[in-house]
N, C-alpha and C positions, 0 to 999 in steps of 0.2 A: 499916642501910646509910647512912642520912642523919643519924645522931646527931650527928656532928661538924659537919655542915652546920647543923643546927638550933641548935647551940650558938653559931653565928656564925662557924665556921671553914670555911665551905663553899668559900672560895677555895682551900683546900688539898686539896679532894676533886675530882679531875679528872672522875670519873664524874658526880658531881652537877652540876658546871659544864657539862659537855657536854649533860646532860639539860635543864638550864635553857635553854641556847641553842637546843636543838632545839624545846622547847615554845614559846619566844618566837618563833622563826622560823616555826613552823607557825601560830601565832596571827596574826602580822603578815601572812603570806601569805594566810590566810583573810580578813583585813580587806580586803586589796587586791584579791583576785580573787573573793571571795564564792562559793566552791563551793556547789552546790545552791541558789544564790540566797538563802542565809541572810543575815540582816542582819549588818553589820559588828560590832555589839555582841555578837552571839552568840559570835563567834570570840574577841574580847578577853576576855569573861567565861569562856569555856571554858578558855582558856589560864590565866587567873588561878585558876580552880577546880582545874585539874590541878596547878598549882604548890603550892597549899595542901594538896591531898589527898596529894601525894607527899612532903610535909614539906619541900619546898624553900624555902617561905616560911611561917614560923609564922603562925597565924591572927591573932595580935595585931599582928604586923608588917604583914600584909596590910591589916588594918583601919586601922592608922596611915597606910599608904600611900594608901588611899582617902580618908582624912580630910584629907590634904595638899591634895586638889583642891577643897576646899569653895568657895574663892573662885572657882575656874574654873567649877564647876557653877552657881553663882549667876549669874556673868557670862553664861554660855552660855544659861541659862534666860531671863534678861532680854532678851538679843539675839534669841533665837528667838521670844519672845512679840511683840516689836516687829516683827520681820520678817513674822511671820504676820499680825499686825494690819494692817500696810501692804499685804500681798498681798491680804487679804480686802477691804479698802476701796479697792483699785485705785490705791494711790499709785505703785507701780512701773509699772503700765500707763500711768498719766498721764504719768510722766516719760518713758517710752519713746516714747509717741505725740507728745509735744512735741518730742522730739529729731528724730523723722521730719519733723514739720511745719517745724521750723527749718532742716532740711537744704536745703530749697528745691530739691529735685530732684537734689542732688549726693550720690553715694555716698561720696565722699571726705569731704565735710563731715559726713555722717551718722556716718562712722567716728569723726571727732574728737568729735562731740557725745556719742555713746554712751560713748566713752572717758572723757570728763569726768564723765558721770553715774556710770559705774562707779567712778571715783576717789572721788567724793563719798560714794557708798554705802559703799564699803570703809572709808574714813576714819572715818565716823561710825556705821556699823552693823556693822562687821566684815566680814572677807573671806568668811565663810560666808554672810552675807546676799546678797552679790553673786553668789556661786556658785549658791545655792539659789533665791533669789526673783527677782533681777533677770534671770537667764538666761531663764526662760520668758517674761517680759514682753518682753524684747528680741526673742526668737524670734517671738512673736506680732506684734510691731510690724513687723519686717522682712518677715514673710510677707505682711502686708497691703500693704506697700510694694512687693511683687513684686520683691525684689532678693535676691541670693545671701546666705544667712544666715551662712555659715561665718566670714567676717572679724569679724562683730559678736559671734558666739558665742565666738570666741577671745578677744575683749576681756574678756568676763566671767571667763574663767579666768585670764588673765595679769595683769590689773589687780588681781584679788583678792589676789594675792601681792605684786605690785610696790608697791602702796600700803599694805601691811599693817603698816608700822612708822612711819607718819606720827604716830600717836597710840598711847598704850598700849592703848587700847580697840579698835584696828583689827584685832587678831588675838589669839585666846585663847592662842596660843603665846607671846606676849609675857609673859603672866602666868606661864606655865610656866617660861620660861627664867630670869626674874628672881625669881620666888617672892615672898617677903616683902621683898625688896630692890628692888622695882619703883620706879624713880625718879619723883619728882613731875613734873608736866607741864612746867614751864619747863626744868629740867635735861634732861628727855627731848627737848624741842624743840631745845635747844642742841646736843645730840648727834646727833639723827636727822633734823632738818628738811632740811639740805642733802643728806645721803645719800638721803633719800626723794625729793626733787626730782630728783636724778640718776637714781634708779631708775625713777621714773614717766616721765621724759622719754626715757631710753634705751630703755625697753620700748616706748613709743609709736613711736619712730623705727624700731626693729628690726621690730616687728610690722607696722607699716604697709608697710615695705619688703617683707616676706615675703608680703603679700597684695595687693600693688600692682595686679596684673593683674585681680583680682576687684573692685577698686574703680573700674574703668573703666565708664562708663555712667551712667545716671541712675536716680533713685528715682521710681517711677511713681505713688506714692500722693499724691493731692492733697486728701484729706479733712481736715476740721478735727480738731485733737487732741481726745482724750477730755476730758470735764469731770470735775472732782473733786467728789464729793458732800460733803454736810455732814460725814458720818462720816469721809470721806477727809481733809477739812481738819483735823478733830480729831486723826486719826491722825498727820498730818504735823506738827502742832503738838506732839503727844506725843513724837514722835521728836526734834524739835528741842529740846524741854524736857529730855528725857533726855540729849541730847548736852551741853547746858549743865551739867546736874548732874554728869555724869561729868568734864567738863573742870575744874569747880570741885573735885570730889573728888580728881582727879589732881593739881591744883595744890597741894592741901594734903597730898599724900602718903598719902591714905586708900586702903584696899583698895577695889577697884572692883566686886567681885561683888555685895555687898548693895545699894549704891545703884542699880546697874543693874537688879537684880531688882525692887526696890521701885518705882522710877520707871516701869519697863515695866508692872508690874501696875496702877499707878494710871492710866497711859495707856489700857490695855485696858478698865478699869472705866469710865472717863469716856466713851470712844468708844462702847462698847457699851451704855452706860446700865444696866449690870449685868443685861442680859437673858440669861436662862439659855441660850437656844438659840444666841445669838451667842457667849457664853463657851464653850459646848461645842464649837462649830465651830472656834474658835481653838485650844482645847486639843487637839482632834483633829488639827489641821493641823501642830502642832509636832512636830518629829522628836525625841521624848523619848529615843529609843534612843541619841542622841549621849552622854547622861550616863553610862549604864553602859559605853559604849565607852571614854570617857575614864577612868572609874574602873578598868576592867580594864587599861588601859595603865599607870596608876600602879602597879599590882601587878606587871605584867610588868617595868617598869623597876626596881622594888625588887629583884626576883629577879636581874636582870642586874647590878645593883650588887653584890649578894652573891656573884655569880659572878666578880667581878673587873673588870667593865666600867667601874665608877666609877674605879678606880685607873688603868686603861689610858687612859681619856679624860682624866683629870687629868694624867697624864704627857705626853700629846700636847699638851694646851693649855699646860702649863708649857714644853714645848719650843718651841711657837709664841711664847710670851712672851719667850723668850731670844733669838729672832731679831731682826734689825733691824726697826724698827717697822712699816714698810709690808709687808715680806716676811712677818712674823709674822701681821699682820692678814689678808693675802690667803690665807695657808696655812690659818688658822683658818676663814675664811669659805667657801673652796672645799672644804675638808675636810668641814665640817659639811654643806654643800650636797650633796656626794656621798653622805654617810651618809643624809641625808634622802630622797634619791631611791631609795635601796636599801630603807630600812625605814620610810619615811613621817616627816614632820616632827614629829608629836606625840611619838612615843617618842624620836626623836633629840633633840627639844627638852627633854624631861624628863631624859634622860641627860646632855645638855650642861649643863643648869641645875644639876643636882646636882654635876657635876664642877667647874663654876665656883665654886660655894659651898665645895666641899671644898679646891680647889687655890689659892684666893686669887690668881687670875691678874690681870694688868694690866687696867685698864679698857678699853683699846682692843681687847684680845683678846675680852673679854666682849661688847663691842658688835659686833665682827665676827662672833662666833658667832650673835648674834641675827639679823643680816642674812642669814647663811647659812641659818638655820632658816626665816626668813620668805620670802626671795626665791629661795633655791636650788631649791625644789621646782618652779619654773617650767620645769624641764628635761623632766620626765616626768609622766605621768598618775598615777603611784604616789607622787609626792613629797609632796603636801599633802592633808590631809583635805578642804580646800575644793575641790580639783580632783576628788577622788573624788566628792564631793557634786555637783559640776558635771556629771560624766558621768552620774550617776543622774538628774539633772534633765533632761538631754538625752534619755536613754532613754525617759523618760515622754512626751516630745514626739515620739518615733519617730525621733530623730536618732542616728546611730551615728558616732562618731569613734574611729578606731583608735589604739592606743598608738603605732604607728609614725608615723602622721600627726601626732600631737601632738609626738612626739620630734623630727621633722623641723623643725617650727616652733620648738620649745623650744631647739634647738641654735643657732638664729639669735638668739633673743630673750634667753635667760637670761644667757649668759656676759658680754656687754658691760655689761648692767645690774648684775650682781653685781660686776664689776670696778670700775665707776665708784662704786657705793655703798660698796664696801669701802675704796677709796682715800679717799673723802670722810670716812669715819668714823675712819680711822686717822690 
């Protein structure tokens, strides 16, 4: 039945194409909604397994698709190690407690300070670190301060995407969209610095407006901020050193995965003094399931490409490129943003990145697509892997935020930020 498909002519087999889309849709739905509370990686890998078993993706092509993500896996591993090291040594608790102390009794001032902390963490440690590790620290700090936590928890979700294209290292999706064509640091900053400033500022204004009533009143906590231990200081220096290494690597146009992983491993070894129990604790705390999740998504996107999605996406992006510059940029950014909120930004980023490389679209369309992939997911809880991880972190703290509650805020926050950033990059 799938002989033609296996030979590479699957786009001409409508039955096979429908089956691919059905399996991909089921896998993505499983990732987003986690039936039976199974981890997200289970659903991605199950979808990939079914695609290979049914002959819709040859085993060799599936292996090649997984191998494409090597730089992303190394990057994620390094960032997760750094994040877990910082969490274990209290770096994020220290930052959050200092923000509470510096607020001097003002909820509004605390909002601004937490927003600044979230911006810095996202820029230099990636949006996943903000969602997964900073969120519990902020929640604990505002609980001690006896103030309403929701505005500050929303910061962790929204800034994780709004600041995720300041640097190439700020979001793994950046590596996915650009692939081997990731620009060096200075060209990146020339392109994305101004749009990033617009995104961060617009998100701040819109989010603060949407939670303004909950920022009335004072912060009641008057205790001194937490102290940072010797190991905590070493962890902080390790993070800073890794950031410098990545900025230098990006400046020379090197792949970021291996430097990230090596620098993070060295920081972990120095901080823990190679103690077995400390290393085991850090290794246990890392969400290793993210790696097979991403690998499974690479296979899903390979199957969708063989089903004609790559050609369809390429045609759409070429159409955007033929429009007047600003109109085309906005169409690309908002179109990819809509797709990301339907199917999550990792698969949409993989699909868009492949289409960009195949279609040779104008540079401003490519850059608008990246902004749509990074910032567009701020509309819904299903849009970004970082937002999904943020929800999981909140559930561990006993906090429940509904999809409708997030959407209500996202409809206020995301569109103006995406509009401003898209116009700035076009």
